[in-house]
C-alpha positions in Angstrom: 112.7 90.3 113.4 111.8 91.3 110.0 112.0 94.8 108.4 110.0 95.2 105.0 111.1 98.8 103.5 108.2 101.0 102.7 105.9 99.5 105.1 105.1 102.1 107.8 105.4 100.7 111.1 102.2 100.4 113.8 101.8 103.6 115.5 101.6 102.4 119.1 102.6 105.9 120.5 100.1 107.6 118.3 97.3 105.4 119.9 98.4 106.0 123.1 97.9 109.8 122.6 94.7 109.2 121.2 93.6 107.2 124.3 94.9 110.1 126.4 92.7 112.5 124.6 89.7 110.2 124.8 90.0 109.6 128.5 90.0 113.3 129.0 87.2 113.9 126.9 85.4 111.1 128.6 86.0 112.7 132.1 84.3 116.2 131.0 81.6 114.1 129.2 80.8 112.2 132.6 80.9 115.4 134.5 78.4 117.0 132.1 76.1 114.2 132.8 76.6 114.2 136.3 75.5 117.9 136.6 72.7 117.4 134.4 71.4 114.7 137.0 71.8 117.1 139.8 70.0 119.8 138.0 67.5 117.7 136.7 66.5 115.6 139.6 67.3 118.2 142.3 64.4 120.7 141.1 61.0 120.8 143.0 58.4 118.4 141.0 60.7 115.8 139.9 62.0 112.6 141.5 63.6 112.9 145.1 67.5 112.7 145.2 67.2 109.2 146.9 65.1 107.7 144.2 66.4 104.4 142.7 67.1 105.8 139.6 68.9 108.8 140.9 71.1 106.5 143.1 71.5 103.9 140.1 72.6 106.5 137.8 75.1 108.3 140.4 76.6 104.8 140.9 76.8 104.0 137.4 78.6 107.8 136.8 81.1 106.8 140.0 82.2 103.4 138.7 82.8 105.1 135.2 85.1 107.8 136.8 86.7 105.1 138.8 87.4 103.5 135.4 88.7 106.4 133.5 91.5 106.6 136.5 92.2 102.9 136.0 92.7 103.7 132.2 94.8 106.6 133.0 97.1 104.2 135.4 97.3 101.6 132.8 98.2 104.3 130.2 101.0 105.5 131.9 102.8 102.0 131.7 102.8 102.5 128.0 101.9 98.9 127.5 98.6 96.8 125.8 97.4 99.9 124.7 95.3 98.2 121.8 94.0 96.0 124.2 93.0 98.8 126.6 91.3 100.8 123.9 89.1 97.7 123.0 88.2 97.3 126.8 87.3 101.1 127.1 85.0 100.8 123.9 83.0 97.9 125.5 82.8 99.1 129.0 81.6 102.3 127.8 79.0 100.8 125.8 78.0 99.0 129.0 77.8 102.1 130.9 75.6 103.7 128.2 73.4 100.6 128.4 72.6 101.2 132.1 72.0 104.5 131.4 69.3 103.8 128.8 67.7 101.1 131.0 67.5 103.8 133.8 65.9 106.4 131.1 63.1 104.5 129.3 64.6 101.5 127.7 64.0 100.7 124.1 62.4 104.3 123.7 65.3 106.2 125.9 67.1 108.9 124.0 70.3 108.1 125.7 70.7 105.6 122.9 72.6 108.2 120.9 75.5 107.7 123.3 76.1 104.3 121.5 76.9 106.2 118.3 79.4 108.5 120.1 81.3 105.6 121.1 81.3 104.3 117.9 82.7 107.5 116.7 85.6 107.1 119.7 86.3 103.5 118.3 86.8 105.1 114.9 89.2 107.6 116.0 91.2 105.3 118.2 91.7 102.2 115.5 89.5 103.1 112.4 86.9 100.5 111.2 87.7 97.9 113.6 87.2 100.0 116.7 84.1 101.4 115.2 82.6 98.0 114.6 83.8 96.6 117.8 81.7 99.4 119.6 78.5 98.9 117.1 78.8 94.9 117.9 79.0 95.8 121.9 76.1 98.1 121.9 73.8 95.6 120.1 74.9 93.0 122.5 73.9 95.0 125.4 70.9 96.6 123.9 68.8 94.1 122.4 68.9 91.4 125.2 68.5 94.4 127.7 65.5 95.3 125.9 63.8 91.9 125.4 64.6 91.3 129.1 62.4 94.1 130.3 59.8 93.4 127.9 59.8 89.6 128.9 59.6 91.0 132.7 63.0 89.0 133.5 64.5 92.7 134.2 62.0 94.9 136.2 61.2 98.4 135.4 62.9 100.9 137.6 60.3 101.5 140.4 60.3 105.2 140.0 59.9 105.3 136.2 56.6 105.4 134.3 55.6 102.0 133.1 54.2 103.2 129.5 57.9 104.0 128.9 59.2 100.4 129.0 55.9 98.3 128.5 55.7 99.2 124.5 53.7 97.0 122.2 56.0 94.7 120.1 55.7 96.6 116.9 56.9 99.5 118.8 59.6 97.5 120.5 60.7 96.1 117.0 60.8 99.3 115.4 63.0 101.1 118.2 65.6 98.1 117.8 65.5 98.5 114.0 66.1 102.3 113.9 68.7 102.1 116.4 70.4 99.1 114.4 70.0 101.3 111.2 71.6 104.3 112.9 74.6 102.5 114.3 75.4 100.6 110.9 75.3 104.3 109.4 77.6 105.9 112.2 79.8 103.1 112.1 80.4 102.7 108.0 80.6 106.4 107.8 83.0 107.1 110.7 85.2 104.1 109.9 85.4 105.1 106.6 86.3 108.5 107.3 89.2 107.5 109.7 90.7 104.9 107.5 90.7 107.9 104.8 92.0 110.1 107.3 94.9 107.5 108.3 95.8 107.0 104.8 96.0 110.8 103.9 98.0 111.2 107.3 100.4 108.4 106.3 101.0 109.7 102.7 101.5 113.5 104.3 104.0 111.9 106.8 105.8 110.1 104.2 105.9 113.3 102.1 107.2 115.4 104.9 109.9 112.7 105.4 111.0 112.8 102.0 111.0 116.7 102.2 113.4 116.4 105.2 115.6 113.8 103.6 116.1 116.2 100.2 117.0 118.7 102.8 119.4 116.7 104.6 120.7 115.5 101.5 121.2 119.2 100.1 123.1 120.0 103.3 125.1 116.9 102.7 126.1 117.6 99.3 127.6 121.1 99.8 129.7 119.4 102.9 130.5 116.6 100.6 131.8 118.8 97.7 134.3 120.6 100.0 135.4 117.4 101.9 135.9 115.1 98.7 138.5 117.6 97.4 140.2 118.3 100.7 140.5 114.8 101.8 141.1 113.1 98.8 143.9 114.8 97.4 145.9 114.1 100.7 144.8 110.5 101.0 146.0 109.7 97.4 149.4 111.4 98.2 149.6 109.4 101.6 148.6 105.8 99.6 151.2 106.4 96.8 153.7 107.4 99.5 152.9 104.4 101.5 152.9 101.9 98.3 156.3 103.1 97.1 157.7 103.0 101.0 156.6 99.2 101.1 159.0 98.7 98.1 161.9 99.6 99.8 164.4 96.9 101.1 165.6 98.5 104.1 162.1 98.1 105.9 161.7 95.6 108.5 158.5 93.4 109.0 157.0 95.3 111.7 157.3 98.5 109.3 155.9 96.7 106.7 153.1 95.9 108.8 152.3 99.7 109.9 152.5 100.6 106.2 150.0 98.2 105.9 147.6 99.7 108.4 148.2 103.1 107.0 147.2 101.8 103.5 143.8 100.0 104.9 143.1 103.1 106.9 143.2 105.4 104.0 141.4 103.2 101.9 138.4 103.1 104.8 138.7 107.2 104.2 138.5 107.0 100.8 135.6 104.4 100.8 133.8 107.1 103.3 134.2 109.8 101.0 132.9 107.9 98.3 129.6 106.9 100.3 129.1 110.6 101.4 129.3 111.6 97.3 127.2 108.7 96.2 124.5 109.7 99.0 124.9 113.3 98.7 124.9 113.8 94.7 123.1 110.8 93.2 123.4 110.0 89.7 120.2 108.9 87.9 120.3 105.3 87.1 121.1 104.1 83.4 119.7 100.5 83.6 121.3 97.9 81.1 121.1 94.0 81.5 123.4 93.2 84.3 124.4 89.7 85.5 123.8 90.3 89.2 125.6 86.5 90.0 128.9 87.3 88.3 128.9 90.9 89.8 128.4 89.3 93.3 131.2 86.9 92.7 133.3 89.8 91.7 132.6 91.9 94.8 133.2 88.8 97.0 136.6 88.2 95.5 137.5 92.0 95.9 136.0 91.9 99.5 138.0 88.8 100.6 141.3 90.5 99.8 140.9 94.1 101.7 139.9 95.0 105.3 139.2 92.7 108.1 138.0 90.2 105.3 141.8 89.6 104.6 142.5 88.7 108.0 139.7 87.2 110.3 136.2 87.5 108.6 135.7 85.2 105.4 133.4 86.3 102.4 131.7 83.4 100.7 129.5 83.3 97.7 126.6 80.7 96.6 123.8 80.7 94.7 123.2 80.5 90.8 125.8 81.1 88.0 123.8 83.6 86.1 121.0 86.0 87.1 120.2 88.8 84.9 118.5 91.9 85.9 118.0 95.4 84.5 120.3 97.9 86.8 122.9 100.5 86.7 126.1 98.2 86.8 128.0 100.6 88.5 125.3 101.5 91.3 124.3 97.9 91.8 128.1 96.8 92.3 128.2 99.7 95.1 124.9 98.3 96.6 126.4 94.9 97.0 129.6 96.3 97.7 128.2 98.3 100.8 126.0 95.3 102.0 129.0 93.1 102.0 131.1 95.5 103.9 128.3 96.4 106.4 128.3 92.4 107.0 131.9 92.2 107.4 132.1 95.1 110.0 129.4 93.6 112.0 130.8 90.2 112.1 133.4 89.0 115.0 136.7 87.0 114.4 136.3 83.9 112.8 132.8 84.5 111.4 131.7 84.1 107.6 129.7 86.7 105.5 127.6 84.7 103.3 126.7 86.0 100.0 123.9 84.4 97.9 122.1 84.9 94.2 119.1 82.8 94.0 116.0 82.7 91.3 112.4 82.9 92.3 109.6 83.3 90.0 110.0 86.5 88.1 112.5 87.4 90.8 116.4 87.2 91.6 117.2 87.6 95.3 120.4 88.8 96.6 121.4 87.7 100.1 124.0 89.1 102.3 124.1 87.3 105.7 126.2 87.8 108.8 126.9 86.0 112.2 127.4 89.4 114.1 125.3 90.6 117.0 122.1 91.5 115.2 120.0 94.6 115.0 119.1 96.0 118.3 115.5 96.5 118.7 116.1 100.7 119.2 117.8 100.5 115.9 114.9 99.2 113.7 113.4 102.0 112.3 116.5 104.0 111.6 118.4 101.5 110.3 118.9 103.2 106.9 118.9 106.7 108.0 121.9 108.7 107.3 124.5 109.0 109.7 122.7 106.6 112.2 125.0 103.7 113.4 125.6 101.3 116.2 129.2 101.1 115.8 131.7 103.1 117.3 133.6 103.8 114.2 130.9 103.7 111.9 129.7 106.5 109.9 125.9 105.6 109.1 126.2 106.2 105.4 126.8 103.0 103.9 123.4 101.4 104.1 121.8 104.8 103.6 123.5 104.6 100.3 121.9 101.2 99.7 118.4 102.3 100.5 118.7 105.4 97.8 120.1 103.0 95.1 117.4 100.5 95.8 114.8 103.0 96.0 116.1 104.6 92.6 115.9 101.3 91.1 112.5 100.1 92.7 114.4 97.3 94.5 112.7 95.8 97.5 114.7 95.2 100.6 114.2 93.0 103.5 116.0 92.5 106.6 115.8 89.6 108.9 117.5 89.8 112.3 117.4 88.4 115.6 119.4 89.6 118.6 122.8 88.0 118.8 122.1 85.7 115.7 123.5 88.0 113.1 121.4 89.6 110.1 120.2 89.0 106.7 119.7 91.5 104.1 117.5 90.4 101.1 117.3 92.5 97.8 114.5 91.6 95.4 114.9 92.6 91.9 112.7 91.8 88.9 114.1 89.3 86.9 115.3 90.1 83.2 114.4 87.6 80.7 114.3 87.5 76.8 114.9 91.3 76.2 112.2 92.4 78.9 111.9 92.7 82.3 109.4 90.6 84.3 106.4 92.4 85.7 106.2 90.9 89.0 106.2 93.2 91.9 109.1 92.5 94.2 107.1 93.5 96.9 104.5 91.1 96.4 106.6 88.1 97.1 107.2 87.3 100.9 110.3 85.9 102.6 110.2 83.5 105.7 111.1 85.5 108.6 113.2 83.8 111.3 111.0 86.1 113.9 108.3 88.4 112.5 108.8 92.2 113.0 
């Protein structure tokens, strides 16, 4: 699976809601048509209730009701929503084609129902849905009109022949008018639907940024108090443990316990630092930074701390030099958090691989582990603050990575396959000869192990 940060996911749940709403509207519309049929043909002087047109129209509406019930059953499963939307649009146009045939053929006023389905298609899937509905309408309407004109499809026996047996010029005119109307409705509804989708996406992202800002403000107040209340005792504990370990009277078991205390105090200090970084971000001060050298320093530091000092190895590979424009301290924090996350996700005996490679106009930092991978349910929340899949995690480290990347304009791509680890790729514009290359990191794709 692959996550490309900044690209919103497909809103399958939203499509299901729109399908549910349109299914309800369809039932109301069919009920209105049925009521009109009863009122119109039930009056004195009109066609009899047992006429061919009434029977055929009643059967058509009954089948449409049954299909609406089938749609509702499929919707409850929550699967194949896009395919269901396509099927609904095509079958609706087939239903209206039967109504058109029963109410006058080429000259029928029921051809306006085709446009309603095009509007429904635009609501469901934008221009794609509107276009599909328009193509389906013409695929049913035009052959039906020609079939009646050629005598292949008989005129309903209780309908006036003059409604159906039109001169060729009149038939061509009716077809042309309906084609033009459908084209206008399709283009207009599809355009408006796409514009609404884009506007809604921007509004959703703005609301998300507002929620994040509010969240960060609350976190800032909490972190400010915690930093003072926690860091001072942690410093005292760490200092006391360091002094204690120099004592000659300690046994090996005592020294091991002191080492555990030192590691845990270091972990708590890292947690406080992450919270401060996330809650009170500092504006980056970009300068030329050798990312390759920085990554090697982080690998060396990580190899001697935490689990990397015992059961997980951290290795570096890649180019010897790769200069980018970035805030050195924040870039180091980003690399450190990615490496630390990879170590925490790894099992005993695993290896965390850190690499810096050059691409045209880009420098790509890769941190890869052989852990359990990213669960499907964690996809969209991977970089959210306080979201974690580990029992001892805080969900802050990757949120700091995301914030630093956003502040610098870096692009992050995550590749993961369940049970086969994860790879984090940070793509940064390359710094060459006193200037930053103009290539946009988001325009270069990485080959995912599984598209996602």
